[in-house]
C-alpha positions in Angstrom: 44.9 -40.0 12.3 44.3 -37.0 14.2 46.5 -34.2 12.6 48.2 -31.5 14.7 49.0 -29.4 11.7 46.1 -27.6 10.3 47.9 -25.9 7.9 48.6 -29.3 6.1 45.7 -30.3 3.7 44.0 -33.7 4.3 42.6 -35.9 1.6 40.3 -38.2 3.6 37.8 -41.2 2.5 34.6 -42.0 4.3 36.5 -44.8 6.4 39.4 -43.0 7.2 36.9 -40.1 8.3 34.8 -42.8 10.5 38.3 -43.7 11.9 39.2 -40.2 12.9 35.9 -40.0 14.7 36.1 -43.0 16.7 39.6 -41.8 17.7 38.3 -38.8 19.0 35.3 -40.4 20.7 37.5 -42.7 22.5 39.9 -39.9 23.4 36.9 -38.3 25.3 35.6 -41.1 26.6 38.6 -42.9 27.9 37.4 -45.9 26.5 39.4 -49.2 26.8 41.8 -49.6 24.0 39.6 -52.4 22.1 36.3 -51.6 21.5 33.5 -51.6 18.8 32.7 -48.8 16.5 29.1 -48.2 15.3 29.8 -50.7 12.5 30.2 -53.6 15.1 33.7 -54.1 14.1 36.9 -53.3 16.3 38.6 -50.0 16.4 42.4 -50.5 17.2 44.4 -48.3 20.1 45.5 -44.9 19.4 47.8 -42.5 21.0 44.9 -40.4 22.0 43.4 -42.9 24.2 46.4 -43.9 26.3 45.6 -47.2 28.4 46.5 -45.6 31.4 44.5 -42.2 31.5 45.8 -41.5 35.5 49.3 -41.1 33.8 48.5 -38.1 32.0 50.1 -34.8 33.5 47.6 -32.2 34.9 45.9 -30.0 32.2 47.3 -26.3 32.0 44.5 -24.3 33.0 46.5 -21.2 31.8 46.7 -22.7 28.2 43.3 -23.9 28.0 42.1 -20.2 29.1 44.2 -18.7 26.4 43.1 -21.1 23.5 39.2 -20.6 24.6 39.9 -16.9 24.6 41.9 -16.6 21.2 39.0 -18.4 19.3 36.4 -16.0 20.4 35.8 -13.7 17.5 36.7 -10.4 19.5 39.6 -8.3 21.2 39.9 -9.6 24.7 42.2 -7.2 26.8 43.4 -8.2 30.9 45.4 -6.6 33.2 46.5 -7.3 36.9 45.8 -3.8 38.5 48.8 -4.9 41.2 51.2 -5.7 38.5 53.2 -3.9 36.1 52.5 -3.5 32.0 54.4 -6.7 31.3 51.6 -9.0 32.8 48.9 -7.6 30.8 47.4 -9.7 27.9 45.7 -8.8 25.2 44.0 -11.4 22.3 45.7 -12.2 19.0 42.6 -10.4 17.4 44.1 -7.1 18.1 46.0 -7.1 15.0 43.7 -8.5 12.6 41.4 -5.4 13.9 43.9 -2.9 14.0 46.7 -3.9 12.6 48.8 -3.4 15.8 51.1 -6.6 17.0 50.0 -7.6 20.7 53.9 -6.3 21.3 53.1 -2.9 20.0 49.8 -2.7 21.8 51.2 -3.6 25.3 54.4 -1.6 25.0 52.2 1.5 25.4 49.8 1.7 28.4 48.0 4.8 26.7 47.8 3.6 23.1 44.1 2.5 23.6 43.3 5.9 24.6 45.3 7.6 22.0 43.6 5.1 19.3 40.1 5.9 20.2 38.5 8.6 17.9 38.8 12.2 18.8 35.0 12.4 19.0 34.6 9.8 21.2 37.6 10.1 24.3 35.9 12.2 26.3 32.7 10.1 26.4 35.2 7.1 26.9 37.2 8.7 29.8 34.1 9.8 31.6 32.7 6.2 31.4 36.2 4.6 32.2 36.7 6.9 35.1 32.9 6.1 36.3 33.8 2.1 36.0 37.2 2.5 38.1 35.6 4.8 40.9 32.3 2.5 41.5 33.0 -1.0 40.0 29.9 -0.2 37.9 30.7 -2.5 34.4 31.5 -0.3 31.2 29.2 -1.1 28.2 29.1 1.1 25.6 30.5 1.9 21.7 33.4 3.8 20.5 34.8 4.2 17.2 38.9 3.1 17.3 41.1 4.2 14.6 43.1 1.3 12.7 47.0 1.7 11.9 45.9 2.5 8.2 43.7 5.4 9.3 40.6 3.1 9.2 37.5 3.9 11.4 36.6 0.8 13.3 33.6 0.4 15.9 34.1 -1.5 18.8 31.1 -2.5 21.2 33.0 -2.8 24.4 32.3 -4.7 27.6 34.8 -4.3 30.6 34.8 -4.7 34.3 36.6 -4.4 37.6 37.1 -7.8 39.2 38.3 -7.4 43.0 39.7 -9.5 45.4 38.2 -11.3 48.0 38.5 -7.9 50.4 37.1 -5.7 47.8 40.2 -4.3 46.6 40.4 -4.1 42.6 42.7 -7.0 41.6 42.2 -7.6 37.7 40.6 -5.1 35.0 39.0 -7.7 32.0 37.5 -6.2 29.0 36.1 -7.4 25.5 35.6 -5.5 22.5 33.5 -6.9 19.6 34.1 -5.4 16.1 30.3 -3.9 15.0 31.7 -1.7 12.2 29.3 -3.5 9.6 26.4 -3.2 12.1 27.0 0.6 12.6 27.6 1.2 8.8 24.2 -0.8 8.2 22.5 1.1 10.6 24.0 4.5 8.9 22.8 3.6 5.7 19.0 2.6 7.5 19.3 6.2 8.8 20.3 7.7 5.6 17.4 6.0 3.9 14.8 6.8 6.3 15.8 10.4 6.2 15.2 10.4 2.4 12.4 8.6 2.7 11.0 10.9 5.5 12.0 14.1 3.4 9.8 12.6 0.0 7.1 11.7 2.3 6.8 15.1 3.5 7.4 17.2 0.3 5.0 15.2 -1.7 1.6 16.6 -2.5 0.0 13.3 -2.2 -1.5 12.4 1.2 0.6 9.1 2.7 -0.4 7.4 5.7 1.0 4.0 6.9 -1.6 1.7 8.9 -1.0 -0.9 11.4 -2.8 -4.4 10.5 -5.7 -3.5 12.4 -5.8 0.1 10.9 -4.2 2.2 13.3 -2.1 5.3 12.3 1.6 4.6 12.3 2.7 7.2 10.1 1.1 10.4 8.8 3.2 12.8 6.3 3.0 16.8 6.0 0.1 16.8 3.4 -2.4 14.8 5.7 -1.5 17.6 8.7 -2.2 20.3 6.1 -5.3 18.8 4.4 -6.4 17.3 7.7 -5.7 20.0 10.2 -4.4 17.5 12.8 -0.6 17.0 13.7 0.9 13.2 13.7 1.1 13.3 17.5 -2.7 13.9 17.8 -3.5 10.9 15.5 -0.8 8.3 16.5 -1.9 4.9 17.2 -5.7 6.1 16.5 -7.7 4.1 14.2 -8.1 5.9 10.7 -11.7 4.7 10.2 -13.2 6.2 13.7 -11.0 9.5 13.3 -11.6 10.1 9.5 -14.5 8.4 7.9 -18.4 8.7 8.6 -20.1 5.6 9.5 -20.9 4.1 6.0 -17.5 5.1 4.7 -15.7 3.5 7.9 -17.9 0.0 7.2 -16.3 0.5 3.7 -13.3 1.0 4.6 -12.9 -1.9 7.5 -14.2 -4.2 4.5 -10.7 -3.0 2.2 -8.8 -3.8 5.4 -9.9 -7.2 5.4 -9.2 -7.9 1.6 -6.0 -6.8 1.8 -5.2 -8.7 5.2 -6.5 -11.9 2.6 -4.3 -11.0 0.1 -6.7 -9.7 -2.4 -6.0 -6.7 -4.6 -8.3 -3.9 -4.1 -8.6 -1.1 -6.7 -8.6 2.5 -6.5 -11.5 4.1 -4.2 -13.0 7.2 -3.1 -14.1 8.6 0.1 -14.9 11.5 2.3 -12.3 12.5 4.8 -14.1 14.0 7.7 -11.0 17.3 8.3 -10.6 19.0 11.8 -13.0 21.7 11.0 -15.9 19.2 10.2 -16.1 19.6 6.7 -15.4 17.1 4.1 -12.6 16.6 1.4 -13.1 14.0 -1.4 -9.9 11.8 -1.5 -9.2 8.9 -3.9 -7.3 6.6 -2.5 -5.2 3.6 -3.3 -3.7 0.7 -0.7 -1.3 -1.8 -0.6 -0.5 -4.6 2.2 3.3 -4.5 3.3 3.8 -8.0 4.5 5.3 -8.9 7.6 9.4 -9.7 7.5 10.8 -11.7 10.6 10.0 -9.6 13.4 8.4 -6.7 11.8 4.5 -6.6 11.6 2.7 -6.3 8.6 1.4 -2.4 7.7 -0.6 -1.1 5.1 0.5 2.0 2.8 -2.0 3.9 1.8 -1.7 7.0 -0.5 -4.3 9.7 -1.5 -5.1 12.7 -3.5 -7.2 15.3 -2.7 -9.7 15.9 -5.5 -12.3 18.0 -3.5 -11.3 21.3 -5.8 -11.5 19.1 -8.9 -15.0 17.3 -8.0 -16.0 21.1 -7.6 -15.0 22.3 -10.8 -16.2 19.6 -12.7 -19.7 19.9 -10.7 -19.7 23.4 -11.7 -18.8 22.8 -15.3 -21.6 20.2 -15.6 -24.1 22.6 -13.9 -23.1 25.5 -16.4 -23.4 22.8 -18.9 -26.7 21.4 -17.9 -28.1 24.9 -17.2 -27.1 25.9 -21.1 -28.7 23.1 -22.4 -31.8 23.4 -20.8 -32.1 26.7 -22.2 -31.2 25.7 -25.6 -33.9 23.1 -25.4 -36.5 25.6 -23.8 -35.7 28.0 -26.3 -36.1 25.4 -29.0 -39.3 24.3 -27.9 -40.8 27.8 -26.8 -39.0 30.1 -29.6 -38.5 27.9 -32.8 -41.2 25.7 -32.2 -44.1 28.0 -31.5 -42.6 30.5 -34.3 -42.8 27.2 -36.9 -46.1 26.3 -35.5 -47.2 30.3 -36.4 -45.8 29.4 -39.8 -47.7 26.0 -40.3 -50.7 28.0 -39.2 -50.5 30.7 -42.0 -49.2 28.2 -44.6 -52.5 25.7 -43.9 -54.5 29.3 -44.3 -52.8 30.0 -47.8 -53.4 26.2 -48.8 -57.0 26.8 -48.0 -57.3 30.1 -49.8 -55.7 28.2 -52.7 -57.6 25.2 -52.8 -60.8 27.4 -52.6 -59.6 29.6 -55.4 -58.9 26.0 -57.3 -55.4 27.3 -58.5 -52.3 24.8 -59.0 -50.5 26.4 -56.2 -52.7 25.0 -53.8 -50.8 21.8 -54.0 -47.3 23.5 -53.4 -48.8 25.2 -50.2 -50.0 21.7 -49.1 -46.6 20.5 -49.6 -44.9 23.6 -47.2 -47.5 22.8 -44.6 -46.3 19.4 -44.4 -42.4 20.5 -44.5 -43.0 22.9 -41.7 -45.0 20.1 -39.4 -41.8 17.8 -40.2 -40.0 20.6 -39.0 -42.1 21.2 -35.5 -41.7 17.3 -34.6 -37.6 17.6 -35.2 -37.7 20.7 -33.2 -39.2 18.7 -30.4 -37.1 15.9 -30.9 -34.1 17.8 -30.4 -35.6 19.7 -27.5 -36.7 16.5 -25.7 -33.0 15.4 -26.5 -31.6 18.4 -24.8 -33.9 18.3 -21.7 -34.5 14.6 -21.2 -36.0 14.8 -17.6 -38.6 17.3 -16.6 -38.3 19.0 -13.2 -41.1 17.2 -11.3 -39.8 14.3 -8.7 -41.3 11.5 -11.4 -39.3 13.1 -14.3 -37.0 10.0 -14.2 -39.7 7.6 -14.4 -41.3 9.2 -17.2 -38.4 9.6 -19.2 -37.4 6.3 -18.8 -40.7 5.0 -19.8 -40.7 7.2 -23.0 -37.3 6.0 -23.9 -38.3 2.4 -23.6 -41.1 3.2 -26.1 -38.9 5.0 -28.8 -36.3 2.1 -28.5 -38.9 -0.2 -29.5 -40.1 2.0 -32.4 -36.5 2.7 -33.4 -34.5 -0.6 -33.4 -37.8 -2.9 -33.6 -36.7 -5.0 -30.1 -38.5 -5.7 -27.0 -37.7 -3.1 -24.7 -39.5 -2.6 -21.1 -39.3 -0.3 -18.3 -40.2 -1.6 -14.7 -40.7 0.3 -11.6 -42.9 -1.4 -8.8 -43.0 1.5 -6.4 -42.3 5.3 -7.2 -38.8 6.4 -7.2 -39.1 10.2 -6.8 -35.7 12.4 -7.5 -36.1 16.0 -7.0 -32.7 16.8 -8.4 -33.2 17.1 -12.1 -29.1 17.3 -12.3 -29.0 13.8 -10.4 -32.2 12.3 -12.6 -30.5 13.8 -16.3 -27.5 11.9 -15.1 -29.3 8.5 -14.6 -31.2 8.8 -17.4 -28.2 9.5 -19.6 -26.8 6.1 -18.0 -29.7 4.2 -19.0 -29.4 5.9 -22.3 -25.7 4.7 -22.7 -26.2 1.0 -21.5 -29.4 0.4 -24.3 -27.1 2.1 -27.1 -24.3 -0.3 -25.9 -26.8 -3.3 -25.8 -27.8 -2.7 -29.4 -24.6 -2.0 -31.0 -22.3 -4.1 -29.5 -24.3 -7.0 -27.7 -26.7 -7.7 -30.5 -29.6 -7.6 -27.8 -33.0 -8.3 -28.8 -34.5 -7.9 -25.7 -34.0 -5.2 -22.8 -35.5 -4.5 -19.4 -34.8 -1.3 -17.5 -35.7 -1.2 -13.8 -36.1 1.3 -11.2 -36.1 0.3 -7.7 -35.7 2.0 -4.6 -34.0 1.1 -1.0 -33.6 2.4 2.5 -30.5 3.8 1.5 -31.2 4.9 -1.8 -32.0 3.4 -5.2 -30.9 1.4 -8.0 -31.1 1.6 -11.6 -30.4 -1.6 -13.7 -30.3 -2.3 -17.5 -30.2 -5.8 -18.4 -30.0 -7.5 -21.9 -30.0 -10.7 -23.6 -26.9 -9.8 -25.9 -23.7 -11.8 -26.3 -22.5 -10.6 -23.0 -18.8 -9.0 -21.7 -15.6 -10.2 -23.0 -13.2 -11.9 -21.1 -11.3 -9.0 -20.6 -12.1 -5.1 -21.5 -9.6 -3.4 -23.3 -8.1 -0.4 -21.5 -10.3 1.4 -19.3 -13.2 -0.7 -20.8 -14.4 1.9 -23.4 -15.1 5.1 -23.5 -18.9 4.2 -22.8 -18.3 2.7 -19.5 -15.7 5.3 -18.7 -18.4 7.8 -19.0 -21.3 5.9 -17.5 -19.0 5.2 -14.4 -18.1 9.2 -14.3 -21.6 10.3 -14.3 -22.6 7.5 -11.4 -19.8 9.0 -9.8 -21.3 12.7 -9.9 -24.6 11.6 -8.4 -22.6 10.1 -5.5 -22.8 6.5 -7.1 -21.4 3.5 -7.8 -21.7 1.6 -11.4 -21.3 -2.2 -11.8 -21.1 -3.8 -15.0 -21.1 -7.9 -15.0 -22.6 -10.8 -16.9 -26.0 -11.7 -16.4 -27.4 -15.0 -14.9 -28.8 -16.5 -18.1 -26.1 -14.3 -20.4 -26.4 -11.2 -21.9 -25.2 -8.1 -19.4 -26.2 -6.0 -16.6 -25.5 -2.5 -15.8 -26.6 -1.3 -12.6 -26.0 1.9 -10.7 -26.8 2.5 -6.8 -27.3 5.9 -5.9 -28.7 7.9 -3.1 -31.7 9.6 -2.6 -31.2 13.5 -1.6 -34.4 15.6 -0.4 
């Protein structure tokens, strides 16, 4: 059943296959000609298991060695140093690898050297000479030219086998075709070079961090902004080097979220550069999971928005000053002028009434209209300058705003502030007032709220402004950026160095809260 011709196709059933395997087992184990198979039945004597094992001829060790060598997926070469080239051996793989027959390869003693790539011949000569002179094994990689001109990479392992008296006797070598590996390495190197060029030419900050937050990669933009070189920051913890203590705590929380597989939204932080100053950076981070033996990394990219923030703040400051000036002009200029007109109109009305003239009624209407214009002017001035410059101006403005909401919309609106929260920065106080104003307007127009509570609380590290309503609540998903009003509120919160959170209330409705720092 055991076939000696591998080129002939064999169609075996399951029973035939079992018989072949049992015959093979009998040949290995030299079992008696009659035995029992795995199914409990006898199997017949076969030619592979002769009855008299002692009658077998002794094994041909050279044939066994050649069979073993020629199964190795490599070119094996062997030559006796005390015999001619006729005694040399090269395995049949030489023809498959380079296109030369065994006879062609052996008939020319220097063919191997001639086929080595010109750029590698000198190195091969030096390493081969070192092997022959010192007996040190040769382990190296070379390019070899095939018959058709292809370049084949071989990893060569060669050594000199000495006689018992130490005289070199046998030269033995093996060459493994590693062309695919070298091509893959070359492709990876090219890709790595392209990636490095991209990282160093983009204007964005790009960092690669280990899972515990150590710097693994640091592009040129990072060097330019921070003032550090990659060599100075390599393997150092990002949070300890670049972030203030309060920012470092937040960054470590972000690392834990990334390692847990949770999505992290873009976030902003101040970057401490080598000069000790701060740069405002908006970051985006993602986790690169571990692959095989490769560890997990965190890819972080950032955009320096320091100048943009400075310009935005300058524009807002100019706008606030212009708005404040207009408000004061309305109150002190136009308001006072209208007050003078109202006083003169009242005097005219009294004179006409004393003379019992019909024009007295017209004068009374003029006085009423001028007084209405005065009230409208005051309202416009208060809208342009809602928060006065006193430290308690925000509390007063919010208290007044809740009363106006009740009068205007006929709903319940209360302000709560158990302890005074003093804000000396009138610009920051104005931003917080407009956040509350926008949240209330949204609740009235969109959430159909009937009751609202505004609260202002102080904490150890800042303050919290909260607007809570009993409306219909937030939808399951907010379209786009969540609406222009939410975007503006978030922008204002960012301008005062705070954060905005919008969530569903525990009993329904919506809760808008802004946490902000308190600066002296």
